[in-house]
C-alpha positions in Angstrom: -138.3 93.5 37.4 -138.2 89.5 37.4 -136.2 87.4 39.8 -132.5 86.8 39.0 -132.0 83.6 37.1 -130.0 81.3 39.5 -126.7 80.2 38.0 -123.8 77.8 38.8 -120.5 77.5 36.9 -117.4 75.5 36.5 -114.2 77.1 37.6 -110.8 76.1 35.8 -107.7 77.4 34.1 -108.4 77.0 31.2 -111.9 75.7 31.1 -113.3 76.8 27.5 -113.4 73.1 26.0 -115.5 71.8 29.0 -118.8 69.7 28.2 -120.3 70.4 31.4 -122.5 73.2 30.3 -124.1 70.6 27.8 -124.7 68.1 30.7 -126.2 70.6 33.0 -128.3 72.4 30.4 -129.8 69.2 29.2 -130.5 68.4 32.8 -132.1 71.9 33.5 -134.3 71.6 30.3 -135.4 68.1 31.4 -136.4 69.4 34.9 -137.9 72.6 33.9 -135.5 74.6 36.0 -134.8 78.2 35.2 -131.1 78.2 35.8 -127.9 78.7 34.0 -124.4 77.3 33.9 -121.5 79.1 32.9 -117.6 78.7 32.4 -115.3 80.9 34.4 -111.5 80.9 33.8 -110.0 82.1 36.9 -106.3 82.0 37.8 -105.1 80.3 40.8 -104.0 83.7 42.4 -107.5 84.7 42.1 -109.3 81.6 43.0 -109.9 81.9 46.7 -111.2 85.5 46.4 -113.5 84.5 43.7 -115.2 81.6 45.5 -115.3 83.4 48.8 -117.5 86.0 46.9 -119.7 83.4 44.9 -122.9 85.0 45.8 -121.6 88.6 44.9 -120.8 86.9 41.3 -124.4 85.9 41.0 -123.5 82.0 41.7 -125.4 79.4 43.7 -122.5 77.2 43.6 -119.7 75.8 41.3 -117.8 73.0 40.1 -114.1 72.9 40.2 -111.4 71.6 38.0 -107.8 71.5 37.3 -105.7 73.2 38.8 -108.1 74.5 41.7 -109.4 71.3 43.5 -107.1 71.7 46.5 -107.4 75.3 46.6 -111.2 74.7 46.8 -110.8 72.3 49.7 -108.7 74.8 51.5 -111.3 77.8 50.9 -114.4 75.8 52.1 -116.0 73.5 54.6 -115.3 70.1 53.2 -117.3 67.0 54.1 -115.6 63.7 54.9 -115.0 62.5 51.3 -113.2 65.8 50.2 -111.2 65.8 53.3 -110.0 62.2 52.7 -109.2 62.7 49.1 -107.5 66.2 49.9 -109.3 67.8 47.2 -112.8 69.4 46.4 -114.8 69.7 43.0 -117.8 71.1 44.0 -118.8 73.9 46.0 -122.4 75.3 47.3 -123.6 77.9 49.5 -125.3 76.6 52.6 -126.9 79.5 54.5 -124.1 81.8 53.5 -121.5 79.1 54.4 -119.4 77.7 51.6 -119.5 73.9 51.7 -117.7 71.4 49.5 -117.4 67.9 48.6 -115.8 65.5 46.0 -118.1 63.9 43.6 -115.4 62.4 41.5 -115.6 59.4 44.4 -119.1 58.7 43.5 -119.0 59.6 39.9 -116.1 56.8 39.4 -118.2 54.0 41.1 -121.6 55.0 39.7 -119.9 54.7 36.2 -118.8 51.3 36.9 -122.2 50.3 38.5 -123.6 51.4 35.2 -121.4 49.9 32.7 -119.8 47.0 34.3 -122.2 46.0 37.0 -121.0 43.5 39.4 -117.5 45.0 39.4 -117.1 45.1 43.1 -117.9 41.4 43.6 -114.3 40.6 43.9 -112.1 43.5 44.9 -108.9 41.6 46.2 -106.3 43.1 44.0 -106.8 46.4 42.2 -104.1 47.9 40.0 -104.4 51.8 39.9 -102.2 53.6 37.5 -101.7 57.2 38.7 -101.3 59.2 41.8 -102.9 62.6 41.2 -106.2 64.1 42.6 -108.3 61.9 40.2 -106.5 58.8 41.3 -107.1 59.8 45.0 -110.8 60.1 44.3 -110.9 56.6 42.8 -108.9 55.0 45.5 -111.3 56.5 48.1 -114.3 55.0 46.1 -112.6 51.8 46.0 -112.2 51.5 49.7 -115.6 52.6 50.5 -116.7 49.6 48.2 -114.6 47.2 50.1 -111.3 47.1 48.1 -108.7 44.9 50.0 -105.4 45.5 48.2 -104.9 48.6 45.8 -101.7 48.7 44.0 -100.9 52.3 43.2 -98.5 52.7 40.6 -96.5 56.0 39.8 -93.5 56.9 37.8 -92.8 59.2 40.9 -92.7 56.5 43.7 -92.8 58.9 46.7 -96.3 60.2 45.4 -97.5 56.5 45.5 -96.1 56.2 49.1 -98.0 59.4 49.9 -101.2 57.6 49.0 -100.7 54.9 51.6 -99.9 57.7 54.3 -103.3 59.4 53.5 -105.7 56.5 52.7 -104.5 53.6 54.8 -102.9 50.1 54.9 -104.9 48.7 52.1 -102.8 51.0 49.6 -99.6 49.4 48.3 -97.1 51.7 46.6 -95.7 50.4 43.3 -93.2 51.2 40.7 -94.0 51.2 37.1 -91.6 48.3 36.5 -94.2 46.3 38.7 -96.9 46.5 36.4 -96.3 43.3 34.4 -96.3 41.0 37.6 -99.2 42.8 39.1 -101.7 42.5 36.0 -102.4 38.8 36.1 -103.8 38.7 39.4 -105.8 42.0 39.2 -109.5 42.0 39.5 -109.7 45.8 38.4 -107.3 47.9 36.4 -107.8 51.4 36.3 -105.8 54.1 34.3 -105.9 57.5 36.2 -103.0 59.1 34.0 -103.1 61.2 31.1 -101.5 58.3 29.0 -103.9 57.5 26.0 -105.2 61.2 25.9 -105.2 63.1 22.9 -101.8 64.7 22.5 -100.1 62.5 25.1 -98.3 59.2 24.8 -100.3 55.9 24.6 -100.8 53.7 27.8 -99.0 50.5 26.4 -100.4 47.7 28.8 -100.0 43.9 27.8 -103.4 42.2 28.9 -102.5 38.9 27.3 -102.4 37.3 30.9 -105.4 39.2 32.4 -108.2 37.0 33.1 -111.8 37.5 31.4 -113.4 38.5 34.8 -111.2 41.4 35.3 -112.8 44.7 34.7 -110.8 47.8 33.2 -111.5 51.4 33.4 -109.8 54.4 31.8 -110.6 57.9 33.3 -109.6 59.7 29.8 -112.4 60.3 27.6 -110.7 62.0 24.8 -110.7 59.7 22.9 -113.6 57.7 24.0 -112.2 54.5 23.0 -108.5 54.6 24.3 -105.7 52.3 23.4 -106.3 50.5 26.8 -110.0 50.0 26.2 -109.4 49.0 22.6 -106.9 46.3 24.0 -109.7 45.1 26.6 -112.3 44.9 23.8 -109.9 42.8 21.8 -109.6 40.4 24.6 -113.2 40.2 25.7 -112.5 42.2 28.8 -115.6 44.2 30.2 -114.4 47.9 30.4 -115.8 51.4 31.6 -114.8 54.5 29.9 -114.0 58.0 31.1 -117.0 59.8 29.7 -119.3 57.7 32.3 -117.4 59.2 35.2 -117.8 62.8 33.8 -121.5 62.2 33.5 -122.1 60.7 36.9 -119.9 62.9 38.8 -122.2 65.8 37.6 -125.3 64.4 39.1 -124.6 65.2 42.7 -123.6 68.9 42.1 -126.7 69.3 40.2 -128.8 67.8 43.1 -126.9 70.0 45.5 -127.6 73.2 43.7 -131.3 72.5 42.3 -132.7 70.0 44.7 -133.4 67.5 42.0 -131.3 64.3 41.2 -130.9 63.8 37.6 -130.4 60.6 35.6 -127.3 59.8 33.3 -129.3 58.5 30.3 -128.1 57.2 26.9 -129.6 60.6 25.4 -127.2 62.7 27.6 -124.4 60.4 26.7 -125.0 60.7 22.8 -125.2 64.7 23.2 -121.9 64.8 24.8 -120.3 62.4 22.4 -121.6 64.4 19.7 -120.0 67.4 21.0 -116.5 65.5 21.6 -116.7 64.2 18.0 -117.0 67.8 16.9 -114.0 69.2 18.5 
C-alpha cells in the first residue's frame, strides 16, 4: 500500500462556503505537493476533542474559523502572537505537540504591503472599526508596525475598553458617535465589522474630510467592492480589500504544514474572485 496522502483542514461551524480549499489546492498543484485540504464542520462542544486528536483524524494541521478561534488557543500551545490576540486560527503538530499561531496578523499587514505600499510610513492616527477577534489581530499587526494611536470604535463600548487592557496604551477606546471627529486626522481607516457584507447593513462613513494620503482597508470581501471601498475609490483614496487579507493569511499555514512558502499571485486572486462571483 502507498503512503497516505497528508491532509490539512479548515474547522468551522458552519464552513461549507469557504474558499480555502481553492487557495490551498492551487498552491499544492503549483508546488507539486501530494496533499489534501478538507472542510470540517465541527460544533463548539466537539471542537476541543477533535483538535486534540488531529493525527487520529488523519490531519497534519488545520485552519480554524468562526466560532472556534478562542477555543483553539485554549486547546494548544500558542505562540506570542496568538497569546497577544487572544485567538488562534492555525494549528499544527510539532513532534506530537499541538501548536498554534494567529496568521490574521501577518495576513492583514501583508495585504496592505501588497495593495497599498507605504501605508505604514505614517501611523500617527488609525481608526479601527470593530472590536472582535479579527480587529484584535489587526490591532496587534498595527502595533508591530509602529502604530502610535489606534482608536478602536465599537457600539458596545466595554469591548473597546477591553482592547486597551489587552494591547496597551496606544489603544484608545471610542464611541461610534466619535467617528466623524476622528476621520479627518486618520492616516488609516479600517473596517473590521460585518457592516457592508452581503446580508448586513451598509457601513455609511462620510469620507469627504479624509485626506488623499489616507489609506482605507475593509476586511469584508463579499462583496469585493464594499460601500466603504467604493466611497474611497470615488475620492481617489488608496484602499485594500478583504480578499487580500484572506489570501495572505493562508500563506503561513501552508508553509507550516508543507515546508514551502507560497506566493499570493494575480492568478490565485482571479481563481478566488471567480469562485466568489459564482456563489
